C-alpha positions as CSV (number, residue, x, y, z in Angstrom):
1,X,6.9,-2.5,4.0
2,X,8.4,1.0,4.7
3,X,7.1,4.0,2.6
4,X,8.2,7.6,2.7
5,X,5.8,10.1,1.0
6,X,7.2,13.6,0.2
7,X,4.4,16.1,0.1
8,X,1.3,15.8,2.3
9,X,-1.3,17.8,0.4
10,X,-4.0,16.0,-1.6
11,X,-1.9,13.4,-3.4
12,X,0.4,12.6,-0.5
13,X,-2.5,12.2,2.0
14,X,-4.5,10.1,-0.5
15,X,-1.5,7.9,-1.1
16,X,-0.9,7.4,2.7
17,X,-4.6,6.6,3.3
18,X,-4.7,4.1,0.4
19,X,-1.4,2.4,1.5
20,X,-2.8,2.1,5.1
21,X,-5.9,0.4,3.7
22,X,-3.8,-2.0,1.7
23,X,-1.3,-2.8,4.5
24,X,-2.2,-2.1,8.1
25,X,1.4,-3.0,9.2
26,X,3.2,-0.8,6.7
27,X,5.5,1.9,8.1
28,X,4.3,5.1,6.4
29,X,5.9,8.5,7.0
30,X,4.6,11.7,5.3
31,X,7.0,14.7,5.0
32,X,5.3,18.0,4.5
33,X,6.8,21.5,4.8
34,X,3.7,23.3,6.0
35,X,1.8,22.8,9.2
36,X,-1.2,21.3,7.4
37,X,-1.3,17.9,5.8
38,X,-4.1,18.4,3.4
39,X,-6.8,20.9,2.6
40,X,-10.1,20.9,0.8
41,X,-9.5,22.9,-2.4
42,X,-13.2,22.7,-3.3
43,X,-14.1,24.4,-0.1
44,X,-12.0,27.5,-0.6
45,X,-14.7,29.5,-2.6
46,X,-17.1,28.9,0.3
47,X,-14.6,30.3,2.8
48,X,-13.6,33.3,0.6
49,X,-17.3,34.2,0.0
50,X,-18.0,34.0,3.8
51,X,-20.4,31.0,3.6
52,X,-17.9,29.0,5.8
53,X,-16.6,31.2,8.7
54,X,-14.1,28.7,10.2
55,X,-11.0,28.2,8.0
56,X,-10.1,25.1,10.0
57,X,-13.0,23.1,8.5
58,X,-11.1,23.0,5.2
59,X,-7.8,21.9,6.7
60,X,-6.3,18.6,7.9
61,X,-3.5,18.7,10.4
62,X,-1.1,15.9,11.4
63,X,-3.2,14.9,14.4
64,X,-6.4,14.4,12.3
65,X,-4.4,12.2,9.9
66,X,-2.6,10.2,12.6
67,X,-5.7,9.0,14.3
68,X,-7.5,7.0,11.6
69,X,-4.5,5.9,9.6
70,X,-1.6,5.7,12.1
71,X,0.8,7.6,9.8
72,X,3.5,9.6,11.4
73,X,4.2,13.0,9.9
74,X,7.4,15.0,9.8
75,X,6.7,18.7,9.4
76,X,9.5,21.0,8.4
77,X,10.2,23.8,10.8
Protein backbone atom coordinates (compact mmCIF):
# COMPACT_ATOMS: atom_id res chain seq x y z
CA UNK A 1 0.00 0.00 0.00
CA UNK A 2 1.22 3.52 -0.83
CA UNK A 3 -0.12 6.46 1.19
CA UNK A 4 0.59 10.19 0.90
CA UNK A 5 -0.39 12.38 3.85
CA UNK A 6 -0.57 16.13 3.29
CA UNK A 7 0.00 17.98 6.55
CA UNK A 8 2.17 16.63 9.29
CA UNK A 9 0.88 18.29 12.42
CA UNK A 10 -1.35 16.38 14.87
CA UNK A 11 -3.72 14.70 12.40
CA UNK A 12 -1.10 13.84 9.81
CA UNK A 13 1.39 12.44 12.32
CA UNK A 14 -1.35 10.44 14.03
CA UNK A 15 -2.54 9.04 10.71
CA UNK A 16 1.00 8.06 9.72
CA UNK A 17 1.62 6.34 13.06
CA UNK A 18 -1.67 4.46 12.89
CA UNK A 19 -1.07 3.36 9.31
CA UNK A 20 2.39 2.11 10.24
CA UNK A 21 0.92 0.02 13.07
CA UNK A 22 -1.67 -1.43 10.69
CA UNK A 23 0.77 -2.18 7.87
CA UNK A 24 4.51 -2.31 8.51
CA UNK A 25 5.19 -2.68 4.78
CA UNK A 26 3.14 0.35 3.66
CA UNK A 27 4.94 3.17 1.87
CA UNK A 28 3.92 6.27 3.84
CA UNK A 29 5.08 9.77 2.85
CA UNK A 30 4.17 12.84 4.92
CA UNK A 31 4.31 16.28 3.27
CA UNK A 32 4.61 19.21 5.67
CA UNK A 33 5.46 22.82 4.80
CA UNK A 34 7.21 23.66 8.08
CA UNK A 35 10.36 22.18 9.60
CA UNK A 36 8.39 20.42 12.33
CA UNK A 37 6.15 17.42 11.87
CA UNK A 38 4.10 17.77 15.01
CA UNK A 39 3.95 19.75 18.20
CA UNK A 40 2.32 19.34 21.60
CA UNK A 41 -0.44 21.95 21.68
CA UNK A 42 -1.20 21.14 25.30
CA UNK A 43 2.39 22.00 26.28
CA UNK A 44 2.33 25.56 24.88
CA UNK A 45 0.96 27.19 28.07
CA UNK A 46 3.81 25.62 30.06
CA UNK A 47 6.38 27.01 27.62
CA UNK A 48 4.78 30.47 27.51
CA UNK A 49 4.57 30.64 31.32
CA UNK A 50 8.22 29.60 31.67
CA UNK A 51 7.57 26.25 33.37
CA UNK A 52 9.21 24.55 30.38
CA UNK A 53 12.38 26.33 29.24
CA UNK A 54 13.25 24.24 26.19
CA UNK A 55 10.88 24.81 23.23
CA UNK A 56 12.17 21.64 21.53
CA UNK A 57 10.46 19.45 24.12
CA UNK A 58 7.08 20.30 22.54
CA UNK A 59 8.19 19.73 18.94
CA UNK A 60 8.68 16.68 16.78
CA UNK A 61 10.96 16.91 13.78
CA UNK A 62 11.23 14.50 10.84
CA UNK A 63 14.12 12.56 12.42
CA UNK A 64 12.08 11.79 15.55
CA UNK A 65 9.20 10.57 13.39
CA UNK A 66 11.36 8.55 11.01
CA UNK A 67 13.01 6.40 13.65
CA UNK A 68 10.05 4.56 15.21
CA UNK A 69 7.66 4.58 12.26
CA UNK A 70 9.90 4.49 9.15
CA UNK A 71 7.91 7.24 7.41
CA UNK A 72 9.81 9.52 5.03
CA UNK A 73 8.95 13.20 5.24
CA UNK A 74 9.03 15.77 2.48
CA UNK A 75 9.40 19.26 3.96
CA UNK A 76 8.75 22.27 1.79
CA UNK A 77 11.66 24.71 1.41
